[in-house]
C-alpha positions as CSV (number, residue, x, y, z in Angstrom):
1,X,-0.1,0.0,0.0
2,X,1.4,3.3,-1.0
3,X,0.2,5.1,2.0
4,X,2.0,7.2,4.7
5,X,2.5,4.7,7.3
6,X,4.8,4.1,10.4
7,X,5.2,0.4,9.4
8,X,3.2,-2.7,8.9
9,X,3.1,-5.1,11.9
10,X,0.4,-7.7,10.9
11,X,2.0,-11.5,10.7
12,X,-0.6,-14.3,10.5
13,X,1.9,-16.8,11.8
14,X,1.9,-15.0,15.3
15,X,-1.8,-16.0,15.7
16,X,-3.0,-12.8,17.1
17,X,-6.8,-12.6,17.3
18,X,-7.3,-9.0,18.3
19,X,-5.3,-5.7,19.1
20,X,-6.1,-4.4,22.9
21,X,-6.0,-0.7,23.5
22,X,-4.5,0.1,26.8
23,X,-5.2,3.3,28.6
24,X,-2.8,6.3,28.8
25,X,-1.0,4.7,26.0
26,X,0.1,6.7,22.7
27,X,-2.0,5.4,19.8
28,X,-0.4,4.9,16.4
29,X,-1.6,3.8,13.0
30,X,0.1,0.5,12.8
31,X,-2.2,-0.6,15.9
32,X,-5.4,0.2,14.1
33,X,-4.4,-1.4,10.7
34,X,-3.0,-4.5,12.3
35,X,-6.5,-5.0,13.9
36,X,-8.1,-4.3,10.4
37,X,-5.8,-6.9,8.9
38,X,-6.4,-9.5,11.4
39,X,-10.2,-9.2,10.9
40,X,-9.8,-9.3,7.1
41,X,-7.5,-12.5,7.5
42,X,-10.1,-14.2,9.6
43,X,-13.2,-13.2,7.4
44,X,-11.4,-14.1,4.2
45,X,-9.9,-17.4,5.6
46,X,-13.3,-18.7,6.8
47,X,-14.9,-17.5,3.6
48,X,-12.6,-19.4,1.6
49,X,-12.7,-22.5,3.8
50,X,-16.3,-22.6,3.5
51,X,-16.7,-21.7,-0.5
52,X,-13.3,-23.1,-1.7
53,X,-10.8,-21.3,-3.9
54,X,-13.6,-19.6,-5.7
55,X,-17.3,-19.7,-6.3
56,X,-20.6,-17.6,-6.2
57,X,-24.0,-17.9,-4.9
58,X,-26.3,-20.1,-7.1
59,X,-28.9,-17.4,-7.4
60,X,-26.6,-14.5,-7.8
61,X,-23.4,-15.6,-9.3
62,X,-21.6,-12.9,-11.0
63,X,-19.3,-12.7,-13.9
64,X,-20.9,-14.8,-16.3
65,X,-19.1,-14.1,-19.7
66,X,-20.6,-13.6,-23.0
67,X,-18.8,-13.4,-26.0
68,X,-20.0,-10.9,-28.7
69,X,-17.8,-10.8,-32.0
70,X,-18.1,-11.0,-35.7
71,X,-20.9,-8.5,-36.1
72,X,-19.4,-5.6,-34.4
73,X,-16.3,-3.4,-35.2
74,X,-14.5,-4.7,-32.1
75,X,-15.0,-8.0,-30.4
76,X,-15.9,-7.6,-26.8
77,X,-16.9,-9.6,-23.6
78,X,-20.5,-9.1,-21.5
79,X,-19.7,-9.3,-18.0
80,X,-22.8,-9.9,-16.3
81,X,-23.7,-8.7,-12.6
82,X,-23.5,-10.5,-9.5
83,X,-21.1,-11.7,-6.7
84,X,-18.0,-14.1,-6.8
85,X,-15.6,-15.0,-4.3
86,X,-11.9,-15.8,-5.1
87,X,-10.0,-17.0,-2.2
88,X,-12.6,-15.6,0.3
89,X,-12.3,-11.8,-1.3
90,X,-15.8,-10.6,-2.3
91,X,-15.9,-9.6,-6.0
92,X,-19.0,-7.5,-6.7
93,X,-19.7,-7.0,-10.7
94,X,-23.0,-5.4,-10.4
95,X,-23.1,-2.2,-12.5
96,X,-24.5,0.8,-10.6
97,X,-27.4,2.6,-12.0
98,X,-26.7,6.1,-13.1
99,X,-28.3,8.8,-11.3
100,X,-31.3,10.9,-12.5
101,X,-30.7,14.6,-13.0
102,X,-33.0,17.2,-12.3
103,X,-35.1,18.2,-15.3
104,X,-34.8,21.6,-16.9
105,X,-37.7,23.9,-16.1
106,X,-38.5,24.0,-19.7
107,X,-38.1,20.3,-19.9
108,X,-42.1,19.8,-21.3
109,X,-41.0,22.3,-24.1
110,X,-37.7,20.7,-25.2
111,X,-37.3,18.0,-27.6
112,X,-37.8,14.6,-26.7
113,X,-35.7,13.1,-24.2
114,X,-33.2,10.3,-24.5
115,X,-35.1,7.2,-23.2
116,X,-32.4,4.5,-24.0
117,X,-31.8,2.4,-21.1
118,X,-28.2,2.3,-19.8
119,X,-26.7,-1.3,-20.1
120,X,-26.9,-3.6,-16.6
121,X,-23.6,-5.3,-17.5
122,X,-19.9,-4.2,-17.9
123,X,-18.1,-5.1,-20.9
124,X,-14.5,-6.1,-21.3
125,X,-13.6,-2.5,-22.9
126,X,-15.4,-0.5,-19.9
127,X,-15.0,-2.9,-16.9
128,X,-14.2,-0.4,-13.9
129,X,-10.6,-1.5,-13.1
130,X,-9.5,-3.1,-16.5
131,X,-8.8,0.2,-18.6
132,X,-8.4,-2.0,-21.7
133,X,-7.2,0.2,-24.8
134,X,-8.6,-0.8,-28.2
135,X,-5.6,1.0,-29.8
136,X,-3.1,-1.5,-28.1
137,X,-2.8,-4.7,-29.8
138,X,-2.1,-6.7,-26.8
139,X,-5.3,-5.7,-25.2
140,X,-7.7,-6.9,-28.1
141,X,-9.5,-10.3,-27.6
142,X,-8.2,-13.4,-29.6
143,X,-10.1,-14.5,-32.4
144,X,-11.9,-17.8,-31.0
145,X,-12.6,-19.3,-34.5
146,X,-8.9,-19.8,-34.8
147,X,-7.6,-19.6,-31.3
148,X,-10.0,-20.6,-28.4
149,X,-9.0,-18.9,-25.3
150,X,-9.7,-18.8,-21.5
151,X,-11.3,-16.0,-20.0
152,X,-10.1,-15.6,-16.1
153,X,-10.5,-13.1,-13.2
154,X,-7.5,-11.6,-11.7
155,X,-8.0,-10.1,-8.2
156,X,-5.9,-7.9,-6.1
157,X,-5.9,-5.0,-3.7
158,X,-3.9,-1.3,-4.1
159,X,-4.4,1.6,-2.0
160,X,-6.0,4.8,-3.0
161,X,-5.5,8.1,-1.5
162,X,-7.1,11.6,-2.0
163,X,-4.7,12.2,-4.9
164,X,-6.8,9.7,-6.9
165,X,-10.2,9.9,-5.2
166,X,-10.8,13.7,-4.3
167,X,-13.9,12.7,-2.5
168,X,-11.7,11.2,0.4
169,X,-10.4,14.7,1.4
170,X,-12.5,16.5,4.1
171,X,-13.1,19.9,2.8
172,X,-13.9,21.2,6.3
173,X,-10.3,20.7,7.2
174,X,-9.0,23.4,4.7
175,X,-6.9,23.1,1.7
176,X,-3.7,23.4,3.6
177,X,-4.5,20.1,5.8
178,X,-3.1,17.0,4.8
179,X,-5.4,14.2,3.7
180,X,-6.7,11.9,6.5
181,X,-6.8,8.0,6.0
182,X,-6.1,6.2,2.6
183,X,-8.5,3.3,1.4
184,X,-7.8,-0.4,0.2
185,X,-9.5,-1.2,-2.9
186,X,-10.4,-4.7,-4.1
187,X,-9.2,-4.6,-8.1
188,X,-10.9,-7.3,-10.3
189,X,-10.0,-7.5,-14.0
190,X,-11.3,-9.9,-16.6
191,X,-8.7,-10.8,-19.0
192,X,-8.1,-13.5,-21.8
193,X,-5.5,-16.0,-21.8
194,X,-4.0,-18.3,-24.6
195,X,-4.9,-22.0,-24.3
196,X,-1.1,-22.1,-25.1
197,X,-0.1,-20.7,-21.7
198,X,-2.0,-23.3,-20.0
199,X,0.2,-26.3,-21.3
200,X,-2.8,-28.7,-22.2
201,X,-1.1,-31.6,-23.9
202,X,-4.1,-33.2,-25.7
203,X,-7.2,-31.8,-27.3
204,X,-9.4,-32.6,-24.4
205,X,-11.1,-29.4,-23.5
206,X,-13.6,-30.5,-21.0
207,X,-14.2,-28.5,-18.0
208,X,-12.3,-30.5,-15.8
209,X,-9.1,-30.5,-17.9
210,X,-9.2,-27.0,-18.3
211,X,-9.9,-26.0,-14.5
212,X,-7.0,-28.3,-13.6
213,X,-4.6,-26.8,-16.2
214,X,-5.6,-23.3,-15.1
215,X,-5.1,-24.1,-11.5
216,X,-1.5,-25.1,-12.2
217,X,-1.0,-21.8,-14.5
218,X,-2.4,-19.9,-11.5
219,X,-0.1,-21.3,-8.7
220,X,2.9,-20.3,-10.9
221,X,1.6,-16.9,-11.1
222,X,0.9,-16.3,-7.7
223,X,4.0,-17.5,-6.0
224,X,6.8,-14.9,-6.4
225,X,10.2,-16.4,-6.7
226,X,12.0,-13.1,-5.8
227,X,13.6,-12.8,-2.1
228,X,15.0,-10.0,-0.3
229,X,16.9,-9.2,2.6
230,X,17.7,-6.0,4.5
231,X,20.2,-4.6,7.0
232,X,21.6,-1.6,8.4
233,X,25.5,-1.5,8.2
234,X,28.0,0.6,9.9
235,X,30.4,2.2,7.6
236,X,34.3,1.6,8.0
237,X,34.8,5.4,8.6
238,X,32.1,5.8,11.3
239,X,34.7,6.7,14.2
240,X,35.8,9.7,11.7
241,X,32.3,11.1,11.3
242,X,31.0,13.3,14.1
243,X,27.6,13.6,12.5
244,X,26.5,10.0,13.4
245,X,23.1,9.9,15.5
246,X,25.1,7.7,18.0
247,X,28.8,6.4,18.1
248,X,27.7,2.9,17.2
249,X,24.8,3.5,14.8
250,X,24.3,1.9,11.8
251,X,21.1,3.4,10.4
252,X,22.3,7.3,10.2
253,X,19.3,8.7,9.0
254,X,18.0,11.9,11.2
255,X,14.5,10.6,11.3
256,X,12.5,7.4,11.4
257,X,11.6,5.9,8.0
258,X,9.6,3.4,6.2
259,X,11.8,2.2,3.2
260,X,9.8,0.9,0.2
261,X,11.6,-1.5,-2.2
262,X,9.4,-1.9,-5.3
263,X,9.9,-3.6,-8.5
264,X,9.6,-1.4,-11.3
265,X,10.4,-3.5,-14.5
266,X,9.7,-7.2,-14.1
267,X,11.3,-10.4,-15.5
268,X,14.5,-12.2,-14.9
269,X,17.2,-10.4,-12.8
270,X,19.2,-9.2,-15.9
271,X,16.1,-7.3,-17.2
272,X,14.4,-6.4,-13.7
273,X,14.6,-3.0,-12.1
274,X,13.5,-1.4,-8.8
275,X,13.0,1.9,-7.2
276,X,12.9,2.9,-3.5
277,X,11.2,5.4,-1.4
278,X,11.9,6.7,2.3
279,X,8.1,7.5,2.8
280,X,6.8,4.3,1.5
281,X,6.0,5.8,-2.0
282,X,3.5,7.9,-0.3
283,X,4.6,11.5,-1.5
284,X,2.4,12.1,-4.5
285,X,1.4,15.2,-6.2
286,X,-2.1,15.8,-8.0
287,X,-1.6,17.1,-11.5
288,X,-3.9,19.6,-13.0
289,X,-2.6,20.2,-16.4
290,X,0.2,18.6,-18.6
291,X,1.8,20.8,-21.5
292,X,4.7,19.0,-23.0
293,X,7.3,18.5,-20.3
294,X,5.6,21.1,-18.1
295,X,3.2,19.6,-15.4
296,X,1.1,22.1,-13.4
297,X,0.6,20.6,-9.9
298,X,-2.7,21.1,-7.8
299,X,-0.7,21.3,-4.6
300,X,3.1,21.2,-3.2
301,X,4.0,19.2,-0.4
302,X,3.5,20.5,3.2
303,X,7.2,20.8,4.2
304,X,10.4,20.3,2.7
305,X,10.9,16.7,3.4
306,X,7.6,15.8,1.5
307,X,8.2,18.4,-1.6
308,X,10.1,18.3,-4.8
309,X,13.6,19.1,-5.7
310,X,15.5,19.3,-8.9
311,X,17.2,16.0,-9.5
312,X,14.2,14.0,-7.8
313,X,12.9,10.8,-9.7
314,X,9.1,11.1,-10.3
315,X,6.6,8.7,-11.8
316,X,3.9,10.3,-14.0
317,X,0.9,8.1,-13.9
318,X,-2.8,8.1,-13.5
319,X,-5.5,5.6,-12.0
320,X,-5.6,3.4,-15.2
321,X,-1.9,2.8,-15.3
322,X,-1.7,2.0,-11.6
323,X,-4.5,-0.4,-12.1
324,X,-2.7,-2.0,-15.2
325,X,0.4,-2.5,-13.1
326,X,2.5,-1.5,-16.1
327,X,5.9,0.3,-15.4
328,X,6.3,3.8,-16.8
329,X,9.7,5.6,-17.4
330,X,10.8,7.3,-14.2
331,X,11.5,10.9,-15.0
332,X,13.9,13.5,-13.6
333,X,12.7,16.8,-12.3
334,X,14.8,19.5,-14.2
335,X,13.0,22.8,-13.1
336,X,10.8,23.9,-10.5
337,X,8.5,27.0,-10.6
338,X,7.3,27.0,-6.9
339,X,5.1,30.1,-7.2
340,X,3.4,28.6,-10.1
341,X,3.3,25.2,-8.9
342,X,5.1,24.1,-12.1
343,X,7.6,21.4,-12.6
344,X,9.6,20.7,-15.7
345,X,10.4,17.0,-16.5
346,X,13.4,15.6,-18.3
347,X,11.1,14.0,-21.0
348,X,7.3,14.3,-22.1
349,X,5.3,11.7,-20.4
350,X,4.2,8.5,-22.6
351,X,1.0,9.2,-24.8
352,X,-2.2,8.1,-23.5
353,X,-1.0,8.8,-19.7
354,X,-2.3,11.5,-17.6
355,X,-4.2,13.4,-20.2
356,X,-7.7,12.3,-19.2
357,X,-8.7,14.6,-15.8
358,X,-11.2,11.8,-14.6
359,X,-8.4,9.3,-14.4
360,X,-6.9,11.8,-11.7
361,X,-3.0,11.9,-13.1
362,X,-0.5,12.5,-10.5
363,X,3.3,12.5,-9.7
364,X,4.8,10.1,-7.4
365,X,8.2,10.9,-6.0
366,X,10.9,8.3,-5.5
367,X,14.0,8.8,-3.6
368,X,16.7,7.1,-5.6
369,X,18.9,9.5,-7.7
370,X,21.4,7.0,-9.2
371,X,22.1,3.4,-8.7
372,X,23.8,2.1,-5.9
373,X,27.7,3.5,-5.1
374,X,30.1,0.5,-4.4
375,X,33.9,0.8,-4.7
376,X,33.7,3.9,-6.3
377,X,31.2,3.2,-9.1
378,X,27.5,3.3,-9.4
379,X,25.2,1.6,-11.6
380,X,23.6,3.7,-14.3
381,X,19.8,3.7,-14.2
382,X,17.9,2.0,-16.7
383,X,14.6,3.8,-17.6
384,X,15.1,5.9,-14.5
385,X,15.0,2.8,-12.2
386,X,17.9,0.9,-10.6
387,X,18.9,-2.4,-12.1
388,X,18.5,-5.4,-9.8
389,X,22.0,-7.2,-8.7
390,X,21.6,-10.4,-7.4
391,X,23.9,-11.9,-4.5
392,X,25.5,-8.9,-3.3
393,X,24.4,-6.1,-0.8
394,X,23.3,-2.7,-2.6
395,X,23.2,0.5,-0.5
396,X,20.3,2.6,-0.6
397,X,21.3,5.5,2.0
398,X,22.3,6.3,5.3
399,X,23.5,2.7,6.0
400,X,20.6,1.0,4.7
401,X,21.3,-1.9,2.4
402,X,19.2,-4.5,0.5
403,X,20.3,-8.0,-0.9
404,X,18.4,-9.9,-3.6
405,X,18.7,-13.6,-3.7
406,X,20.3,-15.3,-6.7
407,X,17.6,-17.0,-9.3
408,X,14.6,-15.0,-8.6
409,X,11.9,-13.8,-10.9
410,X,10.4,-10.3,-10.4
411,X,6.8,-8.9,-11.1
412,X,6.1,-5.3,-11.4
413,X,4.4,-4.1,-8.3
414,X,5.9,-6.7,-5.8
415,X,7.8,-4.9,-3.0
416,X,9.3,-4.9,0.5
417,X,8.8,-2.5,3.2
418,X,12.1,-1.9,5.7
419,X,11.4,0.2,8.8
420,X,14.3,2.1,10.1
421,X,14.6,3.4,13.5
422,X,16.9,6.2,14.9
423,X,16.5,5.0,18.5
424,X,18.1,1.6,17.8
425,X,20.1,3.0,14.9
426,X,18.9,0.0,12.8
427,X,16.3,-1.4,10.6
428,X,13.7,-3.9,11.7
429,X,14.0,-7.0,9.7
430,X,13.7,-10.7,10.5
431,X,16.8,-12.3,11.5
432,X,18.1,-15.7,12.8
433,X,20.0,-16.9,15.9
434,X,23.2,-15.5,14.7
435,X,21.7,-12.0,13.9
436,X,22.1,-12.9,10.1
437,X,19.3,-11.1,8.0
438,X,16.7,-13.5,6.7
439,X,15.5,-13.7,3.1
440,X,11.9,-12.5,2.8
441,X,9.1,-13.0,0.0
442,X,7.5,-9.7,-1.1
443,X,5.0,-7.9,1.3
444,X,2.8,-7.9,-1.8
445,X,1.2,-7.7,-4.2
446,X,-0.8,-10.7,-3.6
447,X,-2.5,-11.9,-6.9
448,X,-5.7,-14.2,-7.0
449,X,-7.1,-15.9,-9.9
450,X,-10.4,-17.7,-11.0
451,X,-11.4,-19.3,-14.4
452,X,-14.6,-17.8,-15.7
453,X,-15.2,-19.1,-19.2
454,X,-13.7,-21.1,-22.2
455,X,-14.3,-19.3,-25.6
456,X,-14.1,-21.7,-28.2
457,X,-16.0,-19.9,-31.0
458,X,-18.5,-17.1,-31.7
459,X,-21.6,-19.2,-30.7
460,X,-21.1,-18.9,-26.8
461,X,-18.9,-19.7,-24.0
462,X,-18.5,-22.6,-21.8
463,X,-19.1,-21.6,-18.2
464,X,-16.2,-22.4,-15.9
465,X,-17.6,-20.8,-12.9
466,X,-18.5,-22.9,-9.6
467,X,-21.7,-22.1,-7.3
468,X,-22.8,-22.8,-3.9
469,X,-26.1,-23.0,-2.5
470,X,-27.4,-21.4,0.9
471,X,-26.6,-23.2,4.1
472,X,-30.1,-22.6,5.6
473,X,-32.8,-24.8,4.6
474,X,-36.4,-25.7,5.9
475,X,-36.8,-27.7,9.0
476,X,-37.5,-31.5,8.3
477,X,-40.8,-32.9,9.5
478,X,-40.6,-35.5,12.4
479,X,-41.7,-38.9,11.5
480,X,-45.1,-40.3,13.1
481,X,-43.7,-42.1,15.8
482,X,-42.1,-39.1,17.1
483,X,-45.0,-36.9,16.6
484,X,-47.1,-39.5,18.6
485,X,-44.6,-39.8,21.4
486,X,-44.6,-36.0,21.6
487,X,-48.6,-35.7,22.0
488,X,-48.5,-38.4,24.8
489,X,-45.9,-36.4,26.4
490,X,-47.9,-33.2,26.2
491,X,-50.9,-35.3,27.6
492,X,-49.1,-36.6,30.5
493,X,-47.6,-33.2,31.4
494,X,-51.3,-31.7,31.4
495,X,-52.6,-34.4,33.5
496,X,-49.8,-34.2,35.9
497,X,-50.7,-30.3,36.2
498,X,-54.5,-31.0,36.8
499,X,-53.7,-33.4,39.4
500,X,-51.3,-31.2,41.3
501,X,-54.0,-28.4,41.0
502,X,-56.8,-30.5,42.3
503,X,-54.4,-31.6,45.3
504,X,-53.7,-27.8,46.0
505,X,-57.4,-27.2,45.9
506,X,-58.5,-30.0,48.3
507,X,-55.7,-28.9,50.8
508,X,-56.8,-25.4,50.9
509,X,-60.5,-26.1,51.7
510,X,-59.5,-28.7,54.4
511,X,-57.6,-25.9,55.9
512,X,-60.1,-23.5,55.6
513,X,-62.8,-25.9,57.1
514,X,-60.6,-26.5,60.2
515,X,-60.0,-22.6,60.7
516,X,-63.9,-22.5,60.9
517,X,-64.2,-25.2,63.5
518,X,-61.6,-23.4,65.8
519,X,-63.7,-20.3,65.5
């Protein structure tokens, strides 16, 4: 999550069931966020255990796929509404109805209003988080007549701040006030997959064979092989440097930080790059206008630490590219016009990025300027990012170093977070008994997959979804013997109550007679 966090403390292997607030203590964001993570983990694990890897309610299962092609200018898919669960995560495919505007005062005298009903389903091209582009050949659907293909559901989560959703900002706090909480958003995307990727050896395209092949493919996609370790190393010349926070300090930064190391360009190590931020990638600037290499910002940072400077590396992106998980060139800040809130970049951003205001373009600042410096040399950036070098410690800054394990495969968006603390002069990272840093899988992004349909031709699609029925059902009627036994028990109970009532009445009468005799 690209959010302004102190750290992330949730670890499922610790088996914590709740966060317990204590009186008179300082409250920090990590505690509240861990409580949310615990609840999400519990609810999604329970849902997945009950439903399975994926499935939808029998009477309201979403994501029914209908192939529409041949007679249209461009082939598409209809994605019908409903709910579907993937690894316990709820995906909602219902298309909300548009609002009804207030009619004009002279509506009766105006021309006949448009009475066309809006579609009740999504399509492949307008799905809310897909952002498919008909102009990109890679986004077009295959021709099923020549190349049957599978349609699947990709589900993951990303963070959204007020830079992308201005409605999150409380305007009553004033324009100079920072935004408040960020949001985690479930992103679902309906995508095509060529059958060649599934490695089906024979021509058997039955549901069982296709589902089994897809499960194998999904496991390969969802299990990242990249591993990273982090440490804080005390420099050789530390005794000569009087500016260290403490004499034995290894992390030498002046403030607590949450470093984020994120894969930029994926692939094998020789092709992969990464970027890093000391603020968890949370320093963003909404963009009002783009004019060549000049960018008009909606606002500046709230202090020098969260502002832009000449030489900074920035990522010019928008909601569409953030959802597509595609790397964009990291540009360099060449000139600043602070009174005018304008920034000149080293190159014009790519075509199709940040030109549409409703996609909320923004700049995201990263804090590397060059590649890691080692033995008097530094690696040249590639596309503005840092090349991945496996098997050796790479310095970031202020004593913080990272290590990529050999033989990893990298995916754009995967990341690790490294808290650095001035109180200890170190970073918080798992270590073994000998205090050696442990290699860790990425903290995210967790990708989830489910097969939806097999498109063999233009006549339709084979449904690959799974469905479940409700657990509740009518109470079964008891057999006649049970009913007779229950009736006899009720009769005996009534008889016993009547007998007891008669005895009490006789005793009362005798007592009253004895009392009269005494008188």
